[in-house]
C-alpha positions as CSV (number, residue, x, y, z in Angstrom):
1,M,25.7,7.9,-41.5
2,P,23.0,6.4,-43.6
3,P,23.3,2.3,-43.3
4,T,25.4,0.6,-46.2
5,P,24.8,-3.4,-47.5
6,T,27.0,-4.7,-44.9
7,T,26.5,-2.5,-42.3
8,P,23.8,-4.6,-39.9
9,T,20.1,-2.3,-39.1
10,R,17.6,-3.1,-36.7
11,P,14.5,-2.6,-38.3
12,P,12.0,-0.5,-37.6
13,L,15.0,2.8,-38.8
14,P,14.1,6.2,-38.3
15,P,12.4,8.0,-39.0
16,F,10.0,7.4,-37.1
17,D,5.7,7.0,-37.6
18,E,3.0,5.6,-35.1
19,R,3.5,2.6,-36.6
20,T,7.3,1.7,-36.7
21,A,7.6,3.5,-33.5
22,L,5.2,1.2,-31.9
23,Q,6.8,-1.9,-33.2
24,K,10.5,-0.6,-31.8
25,V,8.7,-0.8,-28.2
26,Q,7.6,-3.9,-28.2
27,A,10.8,-5.4,-30.0
28,A,12.8,-3.6,-26.9
29,E,10.1,-5.3,-24.4
30,D,10.0,-8.5,-26.0
31,A,13.6,-8.4,-26.2
32,W,14.4,-7.5,-22.3
33,N,11.5,-10.1,-21.6
34,T,14.4,-12.8,-22.6
35,R,16.9,-11.2,-20.3
36,D,19.4,-12.1,-22.2
37,P,22.2,-10.1,-22.0
38,E,23.6,-10.1,-25.4
39,R,20.2,-10.1,-27.5
40,V,19.4,-7.1,-25.6
41,A,22.7,-5.7,-26.1
42,L,22.6,-6.0,-30.1
43,A,20.2,-3.2,-30.2
44,Y,22.5,-0.5,-28.7
45,T,25.1,1.4,-30.4
46,E,28.6,0.1,-30.1
47,D,30.0,3.3,-27.9
48,S,25.9,3.3,-26.7
49,V,26.1,5.1,-23.1
50,W,24.0,4.4,-20.2
51,R,22.5,6.4,-17.1
52,N,20.5,3.9,-15.2
53,R,20.0,5.2,-11.7
54,D,23.0,6.1,-10.5
55,T,25.4,3.9,-12.9
56,F,26.7,5.0,-16.4
57,V,27.4,1.9,-18.3
58,T,29.6,2.7,-21.8
59,G,29.8,0.3,-25.1
60,R,27.9,-3.4,-25.1
61,P,30.3,-4.8,-23.5
62,Q,30.2,-3.6,-20.5
63,I,25.9,-3.2,-21.2
64,I,26.3,-7.0,-21.3
65,A,27.9,-7.7,-18.3
66,F,25.6,-4.5,-16.5
67,L,22.3,-7.0,-17.3
68,H,24.3,-10.1,-16.3
69,E,24.5,-8.6,-12.7
70,K,21.0,-6.6,-13.1
71,W,19.0,-9.9,-13.9
72,T,21.2,-12.0,-11.3
73,R,20.0,-9.5,-9.1
74,E,16.7,-9.1,-9.9
75,L,14.8,-12.8,-10.4
76,D,11.4,-13.3,-12.5
77,Y,12.0,-10.0,-13.8
78,A,8.9,-9.1,-16.1
79,L,8.7,-5.8,-17.9
80,R,6.2,-4.1,-19.7
81,K,7.1,-1.1,-21.9
82,E,5.0,2.2,-23.9
83,L,5.2,4.7,-26.3
84,W,5.1,7.9,-24.7
85,T,6.0,9.9,-27.3
86,F,8.2,10.1,-30.8
87,G,9.7,12.1,-33.6
88,G,12.7,12.0,-35.8
89,N,14.9,9.8,-34.5
90,R,13.5,10.1,-31.3
91,I,11.5,7.9,-29.0
92,A,10.4,8.0,-24.9
93,V,8.7,5.4,-23.3
94,R,7.5,4.2,-19.8
95,F,8.2,1.4,-18.5
96,Q,7.4,-0.8,-15.1
97,Y,9.0,-3.9,-14.4
98,E,9.0,-6.6,-11.3
99,C,11.1,-8.8,-10.0
100,R,11.9,-10.0,-6.6
101,D,15.7,-10.2,-4.4
102,A,16.8,-13.3,-2.9
103,S,15.4,-12.0,-0.2
104,G,11.6,-12.1,-1.4
105,Q,11.1,-8.9,-1.4
106,W,8.7,-8.3,-4.5
107,W,9.4,-4.9,-5.9
108,R,8.4,-2.7,-9.2
109,S,10.0,0.1,-11.0
110,Y,8.7,2.8,-12.6
111,G,10.5,4.6,-15.2
112,N,11.1,6.8,-18.3
113,E,13.1,6.6,-21.3
114,L,14.9,8.7,-23.6
115,W,15.9,6.9,-27.0
116,E,18.2,7.9,-30.0
117,F,18.5,5.8,-33.1
118,S,21.8,6.4,-35.6
119,A,20.8,5.8,-39.2
120,D,20.7,1.7,-39.0
121,G,18.0,1.0,-36.1
122,L,20.4,1.2,-32.9
123,H,20.3,3.3,-30.3
124,R,21.6,5.0,-27.0
125,R,18.9,5.0,-23.8
126,E,19.1,6.9,-21.0
127,A,16.5,6.5,-17.9
128,C,14.8,7.7,-15.1
129,I,14.1,4.8,-12.5
130,N,12.5,4.7,-9.4
131,D,11.8,2.0,-7.0
132,L,8.7,1.0,-4.9
133,P,8.8,-2.9,-2.4
134,I,5.6,-4.8,-3.4
135,T,4.1,-7.5,-1.9
136,A,3.6,-11.1,-3.5
137,A,0.0,-10.1,-3.9
138,D,0.6,-7.0,-5.3
139,R,2.2,-8.2,-8.7
140,R,0.5,-7.3,-11.8
141,I,3.2,-8.5,-14.4
142,L,3.3,-12.2,-14.6
143,G,5.6,-12.4,-17.3
144,P,6.4,-11.5,-20.8
145,R,3.4,-9.8,-22.1
146,P,0.3,-12.1,-24.0
147,P,-0.1,-10.9,-27.3
148,A,-3.8,-10.4,-26.4
149,E,-2.9,-7.7,-24.0
150,R,-0.2,-5.8,-26.9
151,G,-0.8,-2.4,-27.1
152,T,-2.1,-1.8,-23.4
153,P,-1.5,1.0,-20.9
154,I,0.6,0.6,-18.1
155,P,-1.7,1.5,-14.4
156,V,-0.3,4.4,-13.5
157,R,0.0,2.7,-10.1
């Protein structure tokens, strides 16, 4: 269903070209790096269903609760996303983020996300994520991406 004048939209809207797909990915990275669950949840459809590791989350209230718990547990969280491919109303990204737990152990999480957008620019998300313990010396994601590094590919290792 196309957006109406009273339906809020989240530009850029599908169908995506390379420029707008890159904009969408950077906007998502920027939002997640705020660690603000309410802000992040606004990008998802009201009835969004996530698969995140072994957890299923449905709807914005559950997304917000999930993210609150996530960022209570995952301290000093910092994320990078990279456009993998796009077509029509779908975008695939790969990502890495680093965080530490309450014991001080650092982690790098590697993953892929599949996004499917509604006409208003909101989306559903499915993620596959793997976690790797790292040392503080191994860290390379030290906060939100500086503007000069936007568009820089994420190393595989």
